[in-house]
DRENFI-880098 format. One record per residue: y, z, x of N, C-alpha, C in turn; residue number from 1. Coordinates in Angstrom, 2 decimals. Atoms other than C-alpha are relative to their C-alpha. Layout:
// residues N
R    n_c2    n_c3    n_c1   ca_c2   ca_c3   ca_c1    c_c2    c_c3    c_c1 miba
R       Y       Z       X       Y       Z       X       Y       Z       X  NUM
...
END
This chain:
// residues 173
R    n_c2    n_c3    n_c1   ca_c2   ca_c3   ca_c1    c_c2    c_c3    c_c1 miba
R    1.09   -0.88   -0.32  295.92  188.93  388.45   -1.28   -0.82    0.08    1
R    1.25    0.71   -0.26  292.58  187.70  389.75   -1.10    0.53   -0.91    2
R    1.14   -0.40    0.81  289.55  187.73  387.48   -1.22    0.17    0.91    3
R    1.17   -0.27   -0.85  286.59  189.36  389.22   -1.28   -0.56   -0.60    4
R    1.18    0.61    0.63  284.22  187.59  386.82   -0.52   -1.17    0.83    5
R    0.43    1.14   -0.81  284.13  184.61  389.21   -0.90    0.41    1.16    6
R    0.80   -0.50   -1.12  282.44  186.82  391.81   -1.35    0.55   -0.46    7
R    1.29   -0.47    0.53  279.51  187.72  389.54   -0.98   -1.17   -0.04    8
R    1.02    1.05   -0.11  276.30  185.76  390.12   -1.22    0.41   -0.84    9
R    1.22   -0.23    0.78  273.39  185.47  387.70   -1.18   -0.43    0.88   10
R    1.11    0.31   -0.91  270.47  185.69  390.12   -1.20   -0.58   -0.73   11
R    1.15    0.51    0.75  267.87  185.08  387.42    0.23   -1.45   -0.43   12
R   -0.33    1.35    0.46  269.68  181.90  386.39    0.07   -1.03    1.11   13
R   -0.06    0.96   -1.10  269.61  180.30  389.86   -1.21   -0.93   -0.06   14
R    1.09    0.98    0.11  267.56  177.12  389.58   -0.41   -0.55    1.37   15
R    0.31    0.60   -1.29  267.84  175.65  393.07   -0.33    1.08    1.03   16
R    0.41   -0.95   -1.04  266.40  177.28  396.20    1.16    0.45    0.88   17
R   -1.16   -0.37   -0.81  269.73  177.25  398.03    1.26   -0.46   -0.71   18
R   -1.27    0.31    0.66  273.25  177.38  396.66    1.13    0.55    0.86   19
R   -1.16   -0.43   -0.79  276.63  177.63  398.38    1.19    0.17   -0.96   20
R   -1.19   -0.30    0.79  279.63  179.26  396.73    1.17    0.21    0.95   21
R   -1.20   -0.16   -0.82  283.16  179.07  398.15    1.06    0.75   -0.79   22
R   -1.06   -0.79    0.62  285.89  181.59  397.39    1.21   -0.01    0.91   23
R   -1.26   -0.12   -0.73  289.54  181.48  398.44    0.68    1.27   -0.49   24
R   -0.57   -1.30    0.35  290.94  185.02  398.49    1.46    0.06    0.38   25
R   -1.41   -0.22   -0.31  294.59  185.96  398.33    0.39    1.40   -0.47   26
R   -0.48   -1.34    0.37  296.73  188.97  397.40   -0.53    0.45   -1.35   27
R    0.50   -0.36    1.33  295.54  188.84  393.78   -1.39    0.62    0.06   28
R    1.35   -0.55   -0.14  291.96  189.53  394.88    0.06    1.47    0.39   29
R   -0.09   -1.38   -0.49  292.92  192.71  396.76    0.63    0.92   -1.03   30
R   -0.66   -0.82    1.01  295.17  193.95  393.96   -0.89    0.24   -1.21   31
R    0.89   -0.18    1.15  292.45  193.48  391.33   -1.14    0.97    0.28   32
R    1.04   -0.97   -0.35  290.01  195.72  393.23    0.55    1.41   -0.09   33
R   -0.41   -1.41    0.05  290.25  199.42  392.42   -0.36    0.66    1.31   34
R    0.25   -0.73   -1.24  290.57  201.53  395.56    0.12   -0.83    1.25   35
R   -0.15    0.87   -1.16  291.43  198.65  397.88    1.10    0.52    0.91   36
R   -1.00   -0.42   -0.97  293.24  199.69  401.07    0.84   -1.19    0.46   37
R   -0.73    1.20   -0.37  294.29  196.11  401.74    0.78   -0.52   -1.20   38
R   -0.80    0.56    1.08  297.03  194.46  399.73    0.28   -1.48    0.19   39
R   -0.38    1.38   -0.26  297.70  191.14  401.45   -1.00   -0.66    0.93   40
R    0.88    0.76   -0.86  295.61  188.45  403.01   -0.29   -1.36   -0.58   41
R    0.42    1.33    0.40  294.44  184.87  402.88   -1.29   -0.29    0.75   42
R    1.31    0.19   -0.62  290.75  184.28  403.48   -0.81   -1.03   -0.78   43
R    0.97    0.89    0.63  288.05  181.75  402.79   -1.38    0.60    0.25   44
R    1.33   -0.57   -0.09  284.57  183.10  402.05   -0.99   -1.03   -0.54   45
R    1.07    0.90    0.41  281.52  180.87  401.92   -1.29    0.82   -0.08   46
R    1.22   -0.78    0.21  278.39  182.47  400.44   -1.15   -0.96   -0.24   47
R    1.21    0.82    0.13  275.05  180.77  400.95   -1.10    0.89   -0.55   48
R    1.04   -0.79    0.66  272.35  182.07  398.59   -1.32   -0.75    0.12   49
R    1.34    0.59   -0.14  268.73  181.37  399.51   -0.98    0.81   -0.83   50
R    0.99   -0.64    0.86  266.07  182.12  396.93   -1.33   -0.01    0.74   51
R    1.26   -0.15   -0.72  262.99  183.46  398.72   -1.04    0.57   -0.98   52
R    1.04   -0.60    0.83  259.72  184.80  397.37    0.23    1.50   -0.10   53
R   -0.20   -1.42    0.25  260.57  188.18  395.84    1.37    0.54    0.32   54
R   -1.36   -0.49   -0.32  264.16  188.44  397.12    0.95   -1.17    0.22   55
R   -1.05    0.98   -0.27  267.42  186.60  397.76    0.69    0.39    1.30   56
R   -0.74   -0.25   -1.23  269.19  186.25  401.09    1.37   -0.64   -0.14   57
R   -1.38    0.47    0.12  272.97  185.96  400.94    0.66    0.05    1.37   58
R   -0.65    0.14   -1.30  274.85  184.76  404.01    1.49   -0.21   -0.26   59
R   -1.44    0.04    0.22  278.61  185.43  404.01    0.70   -0.45    1.28   60
R   -0.87    0.43   -1.12  280.97  183.48  406.33    1.45    0.18   -0.46   61
R   -1.37   -0.33    0.39  284.53  184.81  406.20    0.95   -0.36    1.13   62
R   -1.03    0.36   -0.98  287.57  183.35  407.96    1.36    0.09   -0.67   63
R   -1.35   -0.11    0.51  291.27  184.02  407.56    0.73    1.13    0.67   64
R   -0.74   -1.13   -0.54  293.67  186.90  408.04    0.36    0.96   -1.13   65
R   -0.51   -1.02    0.91  294.73  190.13  406.38    1.23    0.63    0.65   66
R   -1.20   -0.65   -0.50  298.00  192.02  406.72   -0.27    1.50    0.10   67
R    0.19   -1.43   -0.26  297.69  195.48  408.27    1.21    0.52    0.78   68
R   -1.10   -0.61   -0.76  300.11  197.92  409.89   -0.39    0.08    1.48   69
R    0.21   -0.13   -1.43  300.46  197.81  413.66   -0.08    1.48    0.35   70
R    0.17   -1.41   -0.37  299.24  201.07  415.18    1.13    0.49    0.91   71
R   -1.04   -0.40   -0.95  302.09  201.08  417.71    1.36    0.10   -0.66   72
R   -1.37    0.02    0.54  305.23  200.12  415.75    0.05    0.13   -1.52   73
R    0.12   -0.16    1.45  304.00  200.41  412.12    0.52   -1.18   -0.82   74
R   -0.38    1.20    0.74  305.32  196.94  411.20   -1.27   -0.73   -0.44   75
R    1.14    0.81    0.45  303.05  194.60  409.26   -0.32   -1.07    1.03   76
R    0.45    1.06   -0.90  301.00  192.19  411.31   -1.19   -0.72   -0.64   77
R    1.14    0.77    0.49  298.48  189.46  410.56   -1.18    0.22    0.94   78
R    1.22   -0.25   -0.77  295.00  190.46  411.73   -1.00   -1.10   -0.34   79
R    0.99    1.04    0.27  292.65  187.49  412.11   -1.36    0.62   -0.31   80
R    1.32   -0.47    0.41  289.29  187.97  410.43   -0.98   -1.16    0.13   81
R    1.09    0.96   -0.09  286.11  186.12  411.31   -1.28    0.81   -0.03   82
R    1.19   -0.83    0.17  282.88  187.61  410.01   -1.17   -0.85   -0.47   83
R    1.25    0.64    0.37  279.28  186.56  409.57   -0.96    1.12   -0.40   84
R    0.81   -1.11    0.49  277.23  188.92  407.36   -1.15   -0.51   -0.86   85
R    1.17    0.33    0.80  273.84  188.88  405.66   -0.31    1.17   -0.92   86
R    0.35   -1.01    0.99  272.83  190.74  402.51   -1.30   -0.42   -0.67   87
R    1.27    0.26    0.65  269.31  190.98  401.10    0.02    0.67   -1.37   88
R   -0.03   -0.49    1.38  269.00  191.37  397.33   -1.34   -0.27   -0.65   89
R    1.24    0.20    0.76  265.95  191.88  395.15    0.21    0.52   -1.41   90
R   -0.05   -0.46    1.38  265.36  192.41  391.45   -0.94    1.18   -0.14   91
R    0.82   -1.20    0.17  264.03  195.81  390.38    0.31    0.70   -1.30   92
R   -0.16   -0.76    1.24  264.08  198.53  387.73    1.45    0.41   -0.25   93
R   -1.38   -0.46    0.14  267.58  199.90  388.38    0.82   -0.47    1.20   94
R   -0.88    0.39   -1.09  270.60  199.07  390.50   -0.03    1.05    1.10   95
R    0.01   -0.90   -1.14  270.47  200.56  393.99    0.50   -0.74    1.23   96
R   -0.43    0.57   -1.28  272.23  199.92  397.28   -0.10    1.06    1.09   97
R    0.19   -1.10   -0.93  270.89  202.89  399.22   -0.49   -0.44    1.37   98
R    0.57    0.42   -1.28  268.99  201.02  401.93    0.57   -1.35    0.41   99
R   -0.47    1.29   -0.48  269.36  197.69  403.70   -0.08   -1.09   -1.07  100
R    0.18    0.96    1.07  268.32  195.89  400.52    0.68    0.51   -1.26  101
R   -0.63   -0.35    1.27  270.40  195.88  397.34   -0.97   -0.38   -1.11  102
R    0.88    0.27    1.13  268.33  196.15  394.19    0.85   -0.14   -1.26  103
R   -0.74    0.29    1.21  269.72  194.60  391.00   -0.94    0.18   -1.18  104
R    0.80   -0.21    1.20  268.49  195.57  387.54   -0.56   -1.34   -0.48  105
R    0.67    1.25    0.35  265.94  192.91  386.59    0.37   -0.47   -1.40  106
R   -0.37    0.39    1.36  266.94  192.98  382.91    1.36   -0.68   -0.03  107
R   -1.34    0.57   -0.04  270.53  192.18  383.78    0.05   -1.20    0.95  108
R    0.05    1.08   -0.98  270.12  190.08  386.94    1.33   -0.47    0.53  109
R   -1.35    0.39   -0.42  273.87  190.00  387.67    0.39    0.80    1.25  110
R   -0.48   -0.63   -1.23  275.21  190.73  391.17    1.48   -0.29    0.14  111
R   -1.44    0.14   -0.19  278.93  191.38  391.63    0.28   -0.03    1.50  112
R   -0.24    0.18   -1.43  279.93  190.04  395.06    1.35    0.53    0.47  113
R   -1.37   -0.33   -0.39  283.57  191.20  394.98    0.07    1.19    0.95  114
R   -0.09   -1.17   -0.86  283.03  194.65  396.50   -0.71   -0.23    1.33  115
R    0.69    0.32   -1.26  280.53  193.34  399.10    0.91   -0.83    0.90  116
R   -0.94    0.82   -0.77  283.07  190.71  400.19    1.09    0.89    0.60  117
R   -1.05   -0.91   -0.47  285.76  193.41  400.44   -0.51    0.88    1.15  118
R    0.54   -0.86   -1.05  283.52  195.70  402.50   -0.25   -0.77    1.29  119
R    0.22    0.81   -1.20  282.59  192.89  404.89    1.33   -0.30    0.69  120
R   -1.33    0.23   -0.57  286.31  192.16  405.38    0.47    1.27    0.72  121
R   -0.42   -1.27   -0.61  287.04  195.85  406.06   -0.77    0.28    1.29  122
R    0.79   -0.21   -1.21  284.20  195.99  408.59    0.44   -0.93    1.14  123
R   -0.42    0.96   -1.02  285.67  192.98  410.42    1.36    0.36    0.62  124
R   -1.29   -0.41   -0.55  289.04  194.69  410.98   -0.26    0.95    1.16  125
R    0.22   -0.89   -1.14  289.12  196.24  414.47    0.61    1.38   -0.25  126
R   -0.50   -1.36    0.15  289.71  199.98  414.75    1.46    0.07    0.44  127
R   -1.36    0.00   -0.53  292.82  199.43  416.84    0.61   -1.37   -0.25  128
R   -0.68    1.28    0.23  295.22  196.75  415.66    1.46    0.14    0.38  129
R   -1.36   -0.01   -0.51  298.41  196.13  417.57    0.47   -1.43    0.19  130
R   -0.59    1.31   -0.26  300.80  193.24  417.99   -0.32   -0.46    1.43  131
R    0.11    0.53   -1.35  300.50  190.97  420.99    1.14    0.59    0.83  132
R   -1.06   -0.58   -0.84  302.53  192.24  423.99    1.35   -0.69   -0.24  133
R   -1.34    0.53    0.21  306.25  191.84  423.32    0.32   -0.32   -1.45  134
R   -0.22    0.36    1.40  305.84  191.28  419.55    0.29    1.21   -0.89  135
R   -0.25   -1.20    0.79  306.22  194.91  418.40    1.49    0.16   -0.29  136
R   -1.37   -0.32    0.36  309.39  196.15  416.74    0.66    0.71    1.18  137
R   -0.60   -0.52   -1.23  311.70  196.76  419.70    0.65    1.37   -0.21  138
R   -0.63   -1.30    0.25  313.59  199.68  418.09   -1.05    1.10   -0.04  139
R    1.07   -1.00    0.10  310.35  201.49  417.32   -0.64    0.23    1.37  140
R    0.57   -0.13   -1.34  308.95  200.79  420.80    0.89    0.83    0.90  141
R   -0.95   -0.76   -0.81  312.10  202.16  422.43   -0.05    1.49   -0.39  142
R    0.06   -1.39    0.46  311.96  205.33  420.29   -1.32    0.65    0.46  143
R    1.30   -0.52   -0.44  308.26  205.75  421.14    0.02    0.34    1.49  144
R   -0.10   -0.26   -1.43  309.02  205.50  424.87    0.86    1.23    0.28  145
R   -0.84   -1.19   -0.17  311.80  208.09  424.55   -0.79    1.27   -0.30  146
R    0.77   -1.18    0.39  309.53  210.55  422.76   -1.16    0.24    0.94  147
R    1.09   -0.17   -0.96  306.68  209.90  425.17    0.51    0.61    1.29  148
R   -0.62   -0.57   -1.20  309.03  210.73  428.06    0.26    1.49   -0.18  149
R   -0.25   -1.42    0.26  309.96  214.04  426.42   -1.29    0.79    0.06  150
R    1.29   -0.69   -0.04  306.30  214.95  426.04   -0.47    0.15    1.44  151
R    0.43   -0.06   -1.41  305.57  214.11  429.68    0.78    1.07    0.76  152
R   -0.78   -0.99   -0.73  308.46  216.26  430.95   -0.41    1.41   -0.43  153
R    0.48   -1.30    0.46  307.16  219.15  428.82   -1.32    0.36    0.66  154
R    1.27   -0.25   -0.69  303.71  218.78  430.42    0.25    0.41    1.44  155
R   -0.31   -0.33   -1.39  305.25  218.88  433.91    0.52    1.43    0.11  156
R   -0.51   -1.36   -0.01  307.09  222.09  433.04   -1.14    1.00   -0.19  157
R    1.13   -0.89    0.26  303.85  223.64  431.77   -0.86    0.16    1.25  158
R    0.79   -0.07   -1.23  302.18  222.84  435.09    0.61    0.98    1.01  159
R   -0.65   -0.97   -0.88  304.77  224.96  436.97   -0.38    1.39   -0.49  160
R    0.52   -1.30    0.39  303.30  228.47  436.97    1.11    1.04    0.03  161
R   -0.95   -1.10    0.10  305.39  231.43  435.89   -0.23    0.96    1.19  162
R    0.17   -0.85   -1.18  306.04  233.66  438.98   -0.74    1.31   -0.31  163
R    0.72   -1.23    0.35  304.68  236.73  437.13   -1.50   -0.23    0.03  164
R    1.44    0.32   -0.02  301.30  235.01  436.71   -0.47   -0.24    1.42  165
R    0.35    0.27   -1.40  301.37  233.98  440.34   -0.31    1.32    0.71  166
R    0.24   -1.29   -0.64  301.57  237.63  441.42   -1.31    0.60   -0.51  167
R    1.27   -0.50    0.52  298.64  238.50  439.11   -1.17   -0.71    0.65  168
R    1.07    0.73   -0.69  296.56  235.82  440.81   -0.31    0.63    1.35  169
R    0.21   -0.64   -1.31  297.06  237.63  444.14   -0.86    1.26   -0.13  170
R    0.81   -1.19    0.20  295.40  240.72  442.66   -1.49   -0.33   -0.06  171
R    1.39    0.41    0.13  292.18  238.77  442.04   -0.69   -0.09    1.35  172
R    0.61    0.24   -1.30  291.58  238.12  445.74   -0.36    1.21    0.70  173
END
């Protein structure tokens, strides 16, 4: 099991103006998050933290892949992930992430990056994810084509008008 403590940063304790942190994520990371929809993946995340006057700018570079279900055949597939995200953080009275800037309690000064990293990964997954042509499960593809054919033939039958309705149409004229 992955310890999420490694993803916590003491913002008040940062001495240098710029710091780079590297994280290698695997299945343990996703399993240690509560409410994670992803279970498998291998990613590298590089976080560049720049200390500015009054706030911090965090730049996330994420590369790797996650395992998701194919929308067409439902088999697992590797979805490549490449994301470039920026997060602005400032110290304040209480924790807040309501607007574009995340506010961290000044007394504590600790920012947990784990959920932000997870959300950036989820945002990088396309809405539609399917295998490359010819890579889908052939049995499932064949079954899908059979069922799609049955639906099409039902639509064609619905287009043929019942003769009783046809006679009612003549009354309208």
